N, C-alpha and C positions, 0 to 999 in steps of 0.2 A: 586759528590754532586752538586746540582744546585748552581751556583755562588751567587745568592741572598740569598738563605737559609744559605750558608756558611757565608756570610757577617753578617746576623742577629745573628747567633750563636756566631761569634767572637766578635760582638759588645756588646752583653749582658753578655758574659762570665758566671760566676757563679751567677750573679745577677738575672737571669731569666731562665726559662725553655722554650725551643722552641719545639712546637709540629708540626709535618709535615706529619705523615703517614696517610693513609686513615682512619684507625681505630681510630686514635687520633682525627682527624678532624670531624668525623661523628657526634658525640654528639652536636657539635656546629651548625650543619646544620639541626638539628631536630627542628620542630616548630609545632604549632597548627594551623597555618594559611593555609597550603596547597599551598603555593606559588610555590613549586617545581612541582606541578601537573598541573599548568597552562602553557599555551604556552609561551615560551621564558622568563620564570620567575625563572628558576632554579639557585640558588646561588652557587658560587664556593668559596673555600677557598684555599689560598696558605699556610698559616701557622697560628699558634696561639702562642702568647707570654704571658707567665705567670710570671710577675715580682715578685721578692722577696722583693723589696723596692721601694719607690716612686722616689728615686733619678735616677734610671736607666731609668725612663720614659723620662727624658730630653735627654738622649743619643739616645733613640729610635726615638724620634721626630726629633732630629738633623740629624740622618741618613736618615730618610724619606725625609727631605728637601734637603739634599745633593744629593740623588739619584733621585730626582723628575724629572730631565731633561733627565734622561737616560731611554729610552723606555723599554729596556729589563730588567732593574733592579729596576725601580720605584715601589713603593708599597703604598697602602692606609691603614691607621689604623682605625679600628672600635673598640673603647673602649666599654667594657661591665662591669657591676658590678657583676651581678650574672647570667645573661643570661636567666632570667626567666620572661621576659616581655611578658607573655602569651597573645596571640591574636593580638599583635601589630607587633612583629617581632621575639619574643623569643630571640635568640642570633644571628640571621642571619644578614649578612651585608645588607645595604640599596641599594647597587648597584651591578650589574653583571659586574665585571671587572676581569682581569687576576690575579692580585696580591693583593687580599684582605687579610689583616692580622688582625686577631682579637687580641686586647690587652685585655686579660682576667685579670681584676683587682680583681677577687674574692679572690685571695691569700693575698690581703692587708686588714687586719682586725683589726688594732689597734684601741682601744677605750680609750678615756681619759675623765673623768667626773669631772666637777667642781661642787661638791655636794652642796656647799653653795648657788650657783647661779642657779643651775638647768640647766647648759649648758653642752652638751656632744659634743666632737669632735671625728669624725670618719673618717676612711679611706674607700675607695669605696666598699670593699668587705664585710663590716659589714651587716649581715642579721638581720631580725626582731628577729629571735630566739637567735642569738648571743647577740644582745643588751639586750634582755629580760633577759637572763641568767646573763649578766654582772650587770644589774641594780638590779636584785634580790639579787645577792651576795653583792652588795653595800648598801643594806638596804631596798630595795624595796619601795623607796619613789616616784618613777617616773613612768610614763606610756610610753610605746613604741608607736610611731606613726604608728600603725598597718594598714594594708590593707587586703582585702580579697584574695590577691594573694598567701598567704601562708607564713609560718615561714621562708622558705629558700630563700625568695626574699630580695634583698638588700634595705636598707633604702635610700641611696644616690640617686640611679637611679630613684626611685619613686618620690622623691622631685624634681629632675631635669626634670622629665616629667610632673611636676605640678599635681601630684596625690593627692588624698585626702582619708580620712578615717572617722571614726565615733567617735573618741576620741575628747577631748576638742580642740586640735590643728588640726582642720579638714583639712585645706589646708596646705599641708606639706611644700611647699616652703615658705609659710608665716612664718613658724617657723625657717627657716634657717637664721642665723644671720651673718655668715661669710663663705667665700670660699677661698681656695688657689688652684692654678692650673697652667696650661701652655697653652698658645695660640698655634694655629697651626704653627705660624711663629717661635716658639721656645722661645718666651718671657715669663718669669714667671709672674704669676698674684697674686697680693695681693692688698687689698684695699688701698686707699689714707690714711685712718686713720692708717692702719698698717705701711705704709711707713713713716709717720710722727712721730709715737710713738718712743721715745728714751728711754723708761723705761726698755727695755730688755724683756718685756712681750708683748703679743698681747691681753690682757684681755679686754681693752677698745674696740678694734675692734670686739671682739666676743660678746660684750654686745649691740652694736648698729648696727642695720641692714643696715641703709641707707648710712653710710659713708659720704664722702665729694665729691662734684662734681657729674658728671653723674653717675647714678647707673649702674654699669657694671656687678655685680654678675648675674643679670638676663639674660645676654647674653649667659650664659652657659646652660640655660634651653631651651628645645625643639630647639636645634640648632646643628651646626657642626663646631663651631669656635675653640674649644679647649677641654682640658681634665681636669676635677676636680680631684685633688689628696687629698683634705681634706675639710671637711664640719663641721661646728658647728651649732647645733640646740638647740633651747630653748625647753626643755621638759615640759610637763604638770605634775604638782604635783599630786600624788594620793590623792584624796580628802577623808576625813573621811566619808562623806556622799555620797552614790551612790545608785540610783535606776534605773533599766531598766524598760521600759514600752512597752507593746504590746497592740495596740488598733485594734480591729477587726471590720470591717464594712461589713455587710452582703450583701448589694445590690450594684451593679455596679453603679446605678443611684445616689448613695450618694457621688460620687466623688466631684461633685460641692458643696456639703454641707461641706465636710471635709477639702477641700483645704484652705478655709478662716480660719479654726480653726488651721491648721498647721501654717499658716502665723502669726496668732495672738500669738501662743505659741512661735515661734522662735523670734518674735519681742519683746514680753513682758519679755521673760526669756533668753535673749541673755547673754551668759556667764554662764548660769546655764544648759540650755538644749543644748546638743551637736546637731549634724546634725540629721535629721529625715529621715529615709528611708520609702518610700511608695511603697509597692509591690502588684502586682495584683495576682489573684488566681492561674494562671498557674505558676508564678514564685515561689509561696509558695509550690505548689504541688511538684515542682522539688526538693525542699529541703528535703522532707520527703518520697518520693516514687521513685521507679525505673520507667523507661519509660514503660507504659502499652503496647505499641506497640512493645516492644523489643528494645534493645540498638542500633541495626543496621538498624532499620526501617526508611525509608526516607519519612515519612508522619507525619503530625501534629496530635495532640490529637483530637479525634472526640468529638462532643457534649455529646455522651454517656460516653466517657472516663471522661470528665470533671464532669458530673453529678455523676458518680460512685465514683470518687476520692473525690469530695466535700462532699458527704454523708458519705463516709467511714472515712474521716479525719476531718469532720466538718470544712472545709476550707472556710473562708470568701472571699468576692469579693475583698476586699482591706485590707491589713495589714500594720499598722504603727509600726515602730520600732524606739525607741529613748532612750535617757538616761538623767538622772539628775545628776549633779555634784555640790558639795559644802559642807558646814557644814551640819551636820545631821538636824539641825533646819531648815536651808534654803531649803534643799531637801524635807523634810517632808511638809513644807508649800507649796512649788511649786507643789508637788504631789496633794495636796488637791485642789489647784486652777486649775490645769490642768484637774482634774476630773470634775470640774464645767464647764470648757470650752467645753469638749467633750460630756457633757450631753446634749448639744444643738442638737445632732443628735443621732439616735439609733446606739449603738455600744456596744461592750463588751471590757472592760478594764482589763488587767492583769498587775500586777506590781511584780517585782522580790522579793520584801519583803513580798509578801502576804503569808498567812498561807497555802492557797491551793497549791501554787507552792512548798513550803518547805516540806509539808507533802507528796505530791505526789512524790517528788524526793526521799525522804527517803524510802517510801513504795516500789517504783519500784526498788530501789537499793538493798533492802533486799530480794525481790522475786527471786527464782532460775530462771536461763535462760530458762529451759524447761517449766516452768509455763507460762512465758511471751510468749514463742513461740507458746503455745497452743491457745492463744487468740490474734486475730488480733487487738482488741481494746487496749489490754495492749501493744502490739508491737508498735502500732502507738503512744500511749501515751509516751512510752519509747523514741521513736525517736524524738517526739516533745520536750520533756523535755531535752533530750540530746542536740538538736539544740539550745534550749532556753539558756541552760547553756553555750554552746560554744559561742553563740552570745554575751552573757553577758561578757564572758572572753575578747572578742575582744573589747567591749566597755570599759573595764578596762585596755586596753593596753597589753593584753596577746595574742600573736599570736597563731593561730591554723588553721588547714586546712578546717574548716567546710564550708566556702563559696566556696572553690576550687572544691568541689565535683560536682558543677554545670557542670564543663567541661566534666564530664563523662556521661552526660545524654544520649548521643548517642555513647557510647563507650562500648566495650565488657567487660571492667573492671568495669562496673557500680556497680556490686555487691560488689566488693572490696571497692570502694569509699564510698558506703553507709552503710558499716558495722558499727554497733553501737559501737563496741569495738575497731575499727581500727582508731587510730589517728596517724598512721605512716605517714611519709612525702609522699605527692602525687606529681607526676611529669607528668602533662598533655602532655608535649612534648615527654618524654620518653615512655609514655603509648599510644601514638598515638591518642590523643584526637583532635577533630576538633573544633576550637574556634576562632571567630573574634568578634570585638566589634563595635557597633554603639553607639557613646557617644556624643549626641548633647546637647547644652544648650537650655532650654525651658523657655519661659516667665512664671513667676509665676502668672498666672491668670486662672480662671476656663475655659474660652473659649479656650485659647491656649492649655491647658492641655487635654481637652476633644478632641480637634481636633487632637492632637498628639496621644492619645490613639487609636482613630479610624484609624488614618494613619498607625500606627504600625500593628494593627490587620488586616488591609487590605493588606498591602504589604508583610509581612512575610509569611503568608500561601500560597501566590502565588508561592513562591519558596520552599515550603515544609519546612519552618523554623518556629519553635515554637515561637510565639510572647510573650516572657517573658519580662515583663515591670517592671523596678524599677526607681523611682524618688528619687534622693538624694537631700534633701533640705539643702544646705549648709548655706544659710542665708535666711532671710524672703523675700528677693527679688531675689534670685538666685537658680535655679534648674538645675542640670545636670541629664540626664537620661542615664542609661546604659542598652543597649539591647544586651545580649549575643547571638551571632549567633552560635549555637551549631550544629555540623554536624558530619557525619561519615567520618573521614579522609581517610578511605580505599576505599570509594566509589567515583569514578571520577565524577559521576552525582551529588552527594551530594556536592562535593567541588565546582563544577561549579555553582550550585544553590546558595550556600552560598555567593560566591563572587558577583554573579548577584544581590542577595538580598541586600547586603551591598551597592552596587553601586546605586541601585534604591532608597534605603532609603536616601542616602546622596544627590543624585541629586534632588529628589522630595522634600526632607525635606528642602533643601535650599530655595526652592520657597515658603515654608510655614513659613520661619523664624527660622528653627531648624538648628543651625550651630554647627558642631562638635568642641569640644575643644581639641580633641586629634585625631591623625590619624596614621594608620599603614603605614609601609614603601611603600606599593603598592599604597595606597590612596594618599600619598604625591606626587607621580609621576604623577597621572592622574588628580588630583583635583586642585593643586596649580598652579597659573598662574604667571610665571616669568616676565611678562610684566607690572604688576600692580605696582604702586608707592611703596607699602610696600615691595614687594619682590625684587624690584630693589635696595632699600636701604639695604636689607639683603645681596644681592650679593656684594654691595660695601663694606660692613663690612667684608664679607668673603675675599675679595681681599686684605684687609689690615691685618686682623688677621690670615688668613691662605692662603697666596698668591699662594702657590704651591698645594693647594687642597689635603692635605694629611690626613685630619681628616674626617671620616664618609661621604665620598663622596656620594651624592644623598639623604642625609637626611635633610629634611626641607629646601631645596634649589632648587626651580623649574628651575632656570637657569642651574644648574648642570645636571638636568634631560634632558634638551634640548641638552646639549653638549654630554651627554652619548648616546643619540639616534643617533646623528650625527656620533659619533665615531663608533657606532655599524654598521651603514650603510656603512661607508667608510673602515671598517676593512676587 
């Protein structure tokens, strides 16, 4: 047995499982990004450790520090919560090194709820589905901070990546009130409030996010300084009043007219209206139809495809999706006022409480499958109402895989993913989907947004990538756009084109003021500049908090990237 492997097994004992065979490691190297198909980008794993408790993590970190100066037995830890970080790295390590060890925290799934205060404390492995089931069993008073990544994705990792959703607590790290963890140097972490509290409880710490002194919880986000072992989040209460709204804008030229109305709605109804998604025609088509060119075709939709799909499904140029939360009286009043706001431009408005939606849903559910299958109009209506209902569930904090089906647009399993009756878990990594993300921040003004739309529609087709556009309006002054780069992972040309597309989008977008808020592990290596003041300070922090560089080497630290390249050349 390899001496390092033997040392790992002896250190963790019965407190963790150590995986090391090729078959055991293979699932952790699967991803949607296609890194392994690019030159010199193939990741390697030495082992995977699955702890049974958080206490053993201290021993594992201690061992990594002890062995850090021994070339033949040093190893680097890559913590993951669920390993389903689709499009950014999935579960793959950020660097190509000999002894990369994944610390798989998915086995740690303890949940504790303070029902009176709406605070939930979780371990790293808690998924959206697990938290949903737990909260339902506890009385169903709270909403899960869901994302479109699917029910099997972890809550903690999304918050640490500064992810967001469409429920009232849109920005998920903003809802985090307390953390516990361990820095790479082996020092345990808890806040100054927690350290001062002599009551025997940590309730005060969990209710006040900012603590005393420098705010250090944030150092655990988008970084490689340490490992979070516990997180407390403030949950959104399930309101008595809720209405989802869908506003359809027929003409692409109306973008300039509708953006100020979104701004007004988010500004005037802050706290009542959740975030609003604005999706273009192609993105909506991908939700209801299979790829007309075939799942493995490496071409974009033609004008004829778009016209046919538009006529068949009555697809608008732009679709707004949002939600209202509050008391029934407040929600009903806000609905009436929002109707008046959007009457300023030609559009079609649908609300989840409308009689049309309710009757259509009941009718289609009563019709036999064979009757629906005989009519394309009924089949499309069924698909649309199904997606409408699934989208509404997400707005209510109930996780489901409806948004995840996008990853299958250019995958041979597309038919499975788009099945109306199939809500089984989807796994883009396991199913061989190709997916990357371009996620820039865009100024919320009509000039910048139109420039951005034209930019995406120009660059993506050059690389045979479908220009799916979504704007997520988190605040009335803040927009993030998510562009899914969906490709056939089995086609080397498609993989190369996808990465070239992402690189051009990033490089050219920066010149126009479109700056990504989140980067995949490959982008972090070629985009971030370790010589700038910001990243020099990050490196200084790393040298103190993780002096032996044992946590997630190569992740959000361009100085490490330079060192990795030097080591590669000299090895």
